[in-house]
N, C-alpha and C positions, 0 to 999 in steps of 0.2 A: 281878747287876743284875736289877731288877724289869722285869716285863713291864708294857706299858699295858693289857693286858687282865686283868681282875679276875674270873674265873668264880666265881660264886655258885650252888651246885648245891643246887636244892630237890627233886629227883630223880634216881635213878641213870640215867646215859646208856647206849646199848647200845655195845658195843666199837667198832663201826664208826663211830659219831658221834665217839666219843673220838679215833680214829685220824683220821678227817677233821679235827677242831679241831687237833691237835698237828701235823697237816702243814700246816695253815694259820698256825699260830703258829710253827712251827719248834722246837717245845720241848713238854716235858711238860706235860700239862694239870695243874695242881695249884690246885683251888679251894678255897673255904671252903664246907665242908658245912654244909646247913641241913636234913638229912635225919634222920629217926628211923626206925629199923630194929628190928624185933623179928620173932620168927618169923611168917611170913606177912603182915607188914606193911612197906611202903616208901612212906612220905609226906613232905610237908613238916614241919619242925621247928615246934611251936607256941611262942610265948612263955611260956606257962604249962602245962606238960605235968602230966598228971595222975598218971603214974606215970614219972618220969624215969630212975629206977633201971633200968627194962625196955629202955631204948634201947642197942642193941647197940654204937651208935657211941660211946656215953658223951660226946656233946656237950651243951653246955647252950647255950640260946638267947643269954644275955648274952654269954658268951664269945665266941661267933661273930660278934656284932655288934661288939665290940671288936676281933677280928681284921680284919674288914672296915674299920673305921675307920682303924686302924694301917696296912694295906695302902695305902689310899687316900693317907694321908698321904706314905708311902714314894713312891708313883707321882707324887704332885704335886711333891714335894720334888726327886725326879730330874730331873723335866721343867723344872724351874727351875734346875737345878744347885747347888741348895743342899746344906749339909751336913746330914745326918740324926742326929737325937739322940732317943733313947728314954730314959725315966727310968732310971738304973742304968746305961747305957751310955756309952762314950766317944762323942765325935762322929766321924763317918766320912762319907766323901764318897759319894754315890750311885754314883759313876762309879769308885770306887777298887777295886783287887782285892782 
């Protein structure tokens, strides 16, 4: 079951902050990362990176935007109690095991 909280990370959190969030949520903090990392660099991901191949996270801005959109769809469908369907998948209920 998805949480109603959708963490979008634009910088790394300190471990104490992660533990605080996880204790409040009662679950592991799994966010959608918008972080560009390379040696000595930890900054928000840009929509048009000059050297995307240097990103140690190997994330692309467009892909992360799509993950956020899909997560929002899943959360809102779950709140409405509607079955959830993504292309190529069977319909499933948000509340089913």
